[in-house]
C-alpha positions in Angstrom: 14.2 19.8 20.3 12.4 17.1 22.3 9.4 15.0 21.5 7.8 11.8 22.7 7.8 10.0 19.3 10.1 11.0 16.4 8.6 9.8 13.1 10.9 9.3 10.1 8.9 9.6 6.9 6.0 11.9 5.9 4.0 9.5 3.8 0.6 8.2 4.8 2.0 5.8 7.4 4.0 8.5 9.3 1.3 11.1 9.0 -1.5 8.7 10.1 0.5 7.7 13.1 1.2 11.3 14.0 -2.5 12.1 13.6 -3.6 9.3 15.9 -1.0 10.2 18.5 -2.0 13.8 18.4 -5.6 13.0 19.1 -4.4 11.1 22.2 -2.2 14.0 23.5 1.0 12.2 22.5 3.6 14.5 21.0 5.5 13.7 17.8 7.7 15.3 15.1 7.6 14.1 11.5 10.8 14.2 9.5 10.4 14.0 5.7 13.4 13.9 3.2 11.4 15.3 0.3 9.4 18.5 -0.2 5.7 18.4 0.4 5.0 19.1 -3.2 7.1 16.1 -4.2 5.3 13.8 -1.7 1.9 14.9 -2.9 2.9 14.5 -6.6 3.5 10.7 -6.2 0.8 8.7 -7.9 -0.2 5.6 -5.9 -3.0 3.1 -5.9 -5.9 3.6 -3.6 -8.0 0.5 -2.8 -8.8 0.7 0.9 -9.8 -2.3 3.0 -12.8 -1.5 5.2 -10.6 -1.6 8.3 -8.5 1.1 6.8 -11.6 3.2 6.0 -12.7 2.9 9.7 -9.2 3.8 10.9 -9.1 6.9 8.8 -12.4 7.9 10.2 -11.2 7.3 13.7 -8.2 9.6 12.9 -10.7 12.4 11.9 -9.6 12.4 8.3 -12.5 10.5 6.7 -14.8 13.3 5.6 -13.5 13.9 2.1 -12.9 10.2 1.6 -16.6 9.5 2.4 -17.7 12.3 0.1 -15.5 11.6 -2.9 -14.4 8.0 -2.6 -16.1 5.1 -4.4 -17.5 2.2 -2.3 -17.1 -1.0 -4.3 -19.1 -4.0 -3.2 -17.3 -6.4 -5.5 -14.7 -6.9 -8.2 -14.4 -8.8 -11.5 -12.0 -11.6 -12.4 -11.5 -12.5 -16.0 -10.0 -15.4 -18.0 -10.4 -16.2 -21.7 -11.8 -12.7 -22.3 -14.8 -13.2 -20.1 -15.4 -12.1 -16.5 -17.3 -13.0 -13.4 -18.0 -11.1 -10.2 -16.8 -11.6 -6.7 -19.5 -10.1 -4.4 -17.6 -8.8 -1.5 -20.5 -7.4 0.4 -22.7 -10.4 -0.1 -20.0 -12.9 0.9 -18.4 -11.0 3.8 -20.8 -8.1 4.7 -18.0 -5.6 3.8 -17.1 -3.5 0.7 -13.8 -1.7 -0.1 -13.3 2.0 -0.8 -11.5 3.3 -3.9 -9.7 6.5 -2.8 -6.3 7.4 -4.0 -3.3 7.2 -1.7 -2.3 10.7 -2.8 -5.7 12.0 -1.6 -5.2 10.2 1.8 -1.9 12.0 2.1 -3.5 15.3 1.3 -6.1 14.8 4.0 -3.5 13.8 6.6 -1.3 16.8 5.8 -4.3 19.1 6.2 -5.2 17.5 9.5 -1.6 17.8 10.7 -1.5 21.5 9.8 -4.9 22.2 11.4 -3.7 20.6 14.7 -0.4 22.6 14.6 1.7 19.4 14.4 5.3 19.6 13.4 6.4 18.3 10.0 10.0 19.1 9.0 10.2 18.7 5.2 13.5 18.4 3.2 15.3 17.0 6.2 18.5 15.5 4.9 20.8 12.9 6.3 18.3 11.7 8.9 19.9 9.2 11.3 18.6 7.6 14.5 21.0 7.0 17.5 20.9 5.2 20.8 18.0 3.0 19.7 19.1 0.3 22.2 19.0 2.7 25.1 16.1 4.4 26.9 17.0 7.8 25.5 17.3 7.6 21.7 17.8 10.7 19.5 17.6 11.5 15.8 19.9 13.9 13.9 19.2 15.5 10.5 20.5 18.4 8.3 18.5 21.3 7.1 19.5 24.8 5.9 23.2 24.0 6.3 23.0 23.0 10.0 22.7 19.8 11.9 19.8 19.4 14.2 18.9 16.9 17.0 15.6 15.6 18.3 15.6 13.8 21.6 12.7 11.4 22.0 11.3 8.3 23.8 10.7 6.2 20.6 11.5 6.3 16.9 9.0 5.2 14.3 10.6 4.3 11.0 8.0 5.1 8.3 10.6 5.9 5.7 9.9 3.3 3.0 11.9 0.4 1.5 15.0 2.6 0.8 14.9 4.5 4.1 17.5 4.5 6.8 15.4 3.0 9.6 15.7 -0.7 8.7 19.5 -0.4 8.2 19.8 0.6 11.9 18.8 -2.9 13.0 22.0 -5.0 13.4 22.7 -7.7 10.7 22.9 -10.2 13.5 19.3 -9.5 14.4 17.6 -8.6 11.1 16.2 -11.3 8.8 14.8 -10.5 5.3 12.7 -12.6 3.0 12.3 -11.7 -0.6 10.8 -12.8 -3.9 11.4 -10.8 -7.1 8.9 -11.4 -9.9 10.1 -11.8 -13.5 7.8 -9.0 -14.9 6.6 -5.5 -14.2 3.4 -3.5 -14.6 3.1 -0.9 -17.3 0.7 1.7 -15.9 -1.2 4.4 -17.7 -3.2 7.2 -16.2 -5.8 8.8 -18.6 -8.5 11.4 -18.4 -11.2 9.0 -19.5 -14.2 7.4 -17.8 -13.5 4.0 -16.1 -13.9 1.0 -18.3 -16.2 -0.5 -15.7 -17.9 0.5 -12.5 -15.7 -1.9 -10.5 -12.1 -3.1 -10.9 -11.3 -5.9 -13.4 -8.4 -8.3 -12.9 -7.7 -10.1 -16.1 -5.7 -13.3 -16.7 -4.7 -13.9 -20.4 -2.1 -16.0 -22.1 -0.5 -12.7 -23.3 -0.2 -11.5 -19.6 -2.1 -9.9 -16.8 -4.2 -6.7 -17.1 -6.0 -4.5 -14.6 -8.7 -1.9 -15.2 -8.9 0.6 -12.2 -9.9 4.2 -11.6 -9.3 7.3 -9.6 -12.6 9.0 -10.2 -15.3 9.1 -12.8 -13.1 11.1 -15.2 -9.7 9.6 -14.4 -8.8 6.0 -15.0 -5.8 3.8 -14.3 -4.9 0.8 -16.3 -2.0 -1.7 -16.1 -0.6 -4.5 -18.3 2.1 -7.0 -17.4 5.3 -6.5 -19.4 8.8 -8.0 -19.3 11.2 -6.4 -16.9 13.5 -5.2 -19.7 10.8 -3.2 -21.4 11.1 0.6 -21.4 8.2 3.1 -21.3 9.4 4.6 -24.5 8.7 1.3 -26.3 5.0 1.7 -25.6 3.0 4.3 -27.6 -0.5 5.1 -26.3 -2.1 3.3 -29.2 0.1 0.2 -28.6 -0.9 0.2 -24.9 -4.6 0.4 -25.6 -4.5 -2.3 -28.3 -2.7 -4.7 -25.9 -5.1 -3.9 -23.0 -8.1 -4.6 -25.1 -6.7 -8.0 -26.1 -6.5 -9.1 -22.5 -9.7 -7.9 -20.8 -13.3 -9.2 -21.3 -14.5 -8.7 -24.8 -17.6 -6.7 -23.9 -15.5 -4.2 -21.8 -12.9 -3.9 -24.5 -15.5 -3.0 -27.1 -17.1 -0.2 -25.0 -14.1 1.4 -23.2 -13.1 4.9 -23.9 -9.4 5.6 -24.6 -7.4 8.8 -24.8 -3.9 10.3 -24.4 -2.0 9.2 -21.3 -1.1 11.8 -18.8 1.3 9.5 -16.9 3.0 6.3 -17.9 5.5 4.2 -15.9 6.7 0.7 -15.4 6.9 -0.7 -11.8 8.7 -4.0 -10.9 7.0 -6.4 -8.6 8.4 -7.9 -5.5 7.5 -9.5 -2.1 9.7 -8.5 0.8 9.5 -8.9 4.6 12.0 -7.8 7.3 11.9 -9.4 10.8 11.7 -8.2 13.5 9.8 -5.0 13.1 11.0 -3.6 16.4 14.5 -3.3 17.8 15.0 -1.4 21.0 13.2 1.9 20.8 12.8 1.6 17.0 9.6 0.4 15.2 9.5 -0.3 11.5 6.2 0.7 9.9 4.8 0.1 6.3 7.2 -0.2 3.4 10.2 0.1 5.7 9.4 -3.5 6.8 7.5 -5.1 3.9 6.6 -4.8 0.3 3.8 -6.7 -1.5 3.1 -6.9 -5.2 0.1 -4.7 -6.0 -2.1 -7.5 -7.3 -3.8 -7.9 -3.9 -4.1 -4.1 -3.1 -2.4 -4.6 0.3 0.5 -2.1 0.4 -1.2 1.0 2.0 -3.5 -1.2 4.0 -0.6 -3.0 5.7 0.8 0.3 6.6 -2.5 1.2 8.2 -2.6 -2.0 10.2 1.0 -1.4 11.4 0.0 2.0 12.5 -2.9 0.6 14.4 -0.8 -1.9 16.4 1.9 0.7 17.1 -0.6 3.4 18.1 -2.3 1.0 20.5 1.1 0.1 22.1 2.2 3.6 22.5 -1.1 4.8 23.9 -1.0 2.0 26.5 2.5 3.0 27.4 1.8 6.6 28.0 -1.7 6.2 29.4 -1.3 3.2 31.7 2.4 2.4 31.8 1.6 -0.9 30.2 4.2 -2.1 27.6 2.8 -5.3 26.3 1.6 -3.6 23.1 5.1 -2.3 22.5 6.7 -5.6 23.3 4.4 -7.5 21.0 4.2 -4.9 18.2 6.4 -6.9 15.9 4.7 -10.2 16.5 1.2 -8.8 16.0 2.1 -6.8 12.9 4.0 -9.6 11.3 1.2 -12.1 11.7 -1.0 -9.8 9.6 1.8 -9.0 7.2 2.4 -12.7 6.3 -1.3 -13.3 5.8 -1.3 -10.4 3.3 1.9 -11.5 1.7 0.4 -14.9 1.1 -2.8 -13.5 -0.4 -0.8 -11.1 -2.7 1.4 -14.0 -3.8 -1.6 -16.1 -4.5 -3.3 -13.4 -6.6 -0.1 -12.6 -8.5 0.5 -16.3 -9.2 -3.1 -16.9 -10.4 -3.4 -13.9 -12.6 0.1 -13.4 -14.3 1.9 -15.2 -17.1 5.2 -16.6 -15.9 8.0 -17.2 -18.3 8.3 -20.9 -17.6 4.6 -21.8 -17.1 3.9 -23.0 -20.6 0.5 -24.3 -21.8 0.0 -26.5 -18.7 0.4 -23.6 -16.3 -2.0 -21.4 -18.3 -4.6 -24.1 -18.2 -4.2 -24.6 -14.5 -4.7 -20.8 -13.9 -7.8 -20.8 -16.1 -9.1 -23.9 -14.1 -8.4 -22.1 -10.8 -10.5 -19.1 -12.0 -13.3 -21.4 -13.2 -13.3 -23.0 -9.8 -13.6 -19.6 -8.1 -16.6 -18.9 -10.3 -18.4 -22.1 -9.4 -17.5 -22.3 -5.7 -19.0 -19.9 -3.1 -16.5 -21.1 -0.5 -13.6 -20.2 -2.8 -15.1 -16.8 -3.6 -15.7 -16.2 0.1 -12.1 -16.9 1.0 -10.8 -14.5 -1.7 -13.4 -11.9 -0.6 -12.4 -12.1 3.1 -8.8 -11.5 2.2 -9.5 -8.7 -0.3 -11.7 -6.6 2.0 -9.2 -7.2 4.8 -8.7 -9.6 7.6 -9.3 -8.1 11.1 -6.6 -6.0 12.8 
């Protein structure tokens, strides 16, 4: 087989890139290691920056998002069991959209199918070759046979554990990482949200987050030590601990119920540089991971796709390669802004093992300053709704 762009990874980054290329008449093939049912069963967060909302609309996949998503014009931060609001729209002129990543992936699959685009699911042993030449190719195994795709470029959208990043020589690749000494215990429940907007709570017992998927499906998180197991946490124990950490008025009125999904996720910050080597481009989690506190993971994947799509379009339409040459530089500039913001939010809202009473008081003071300072709230709001692409 031959195509112009071979995309490794059928998550939202790979599918969005394929959709944008398709609309510009640029051919691509998507290779995904898992089955479609598996990909669509993964539960992920879904706070979309407004730039991501506009990019999905540009790709022609915004109709269901606009109909079913929740536009949030602010969020709440909490300390000492009381909260205050950050008015995103009033401070920046932009809101955010709450729409699950799984739903974004559904919409992108549907668009790819409608356009007759090629997605090869359950492609095993995917491996790129000749990335430092002008004629790369990708091999994979399916149905007991090896297959080959010749292409002009390879987009590595295959996540943190994918093969793409490992193809960049060690002499070229640099990585930067911070592993946090705690995780998030998350619970999904068929209950109405505790509040109409997200609540981020700082507490001396640890961080908590009240989120949602829709008006009948809520997502909650509490900070737990890394050595905790899901089995240690009954539903009742989780709800009791969550109520201790969030604003008192919300805790008293929230509706609880049986969990339908429960998991613990570790937190880390990670960046790989460069994001381009030869004819290979790293996109999304293949190049960077952020802790979820700043809601930046999916949004960074969208901005990567934006820069790569621009570069490839200029290459095929005008024979202009500046966008390709500068892809890594442009993407990484935004990546590091988002890494900084995610680190800042994580550091401000979580209980660290060595912070002691002094550290807790400093966090509470920082949140109090945010409440009193419009300039501080504006800076947070600008980062949360998303810096320009």
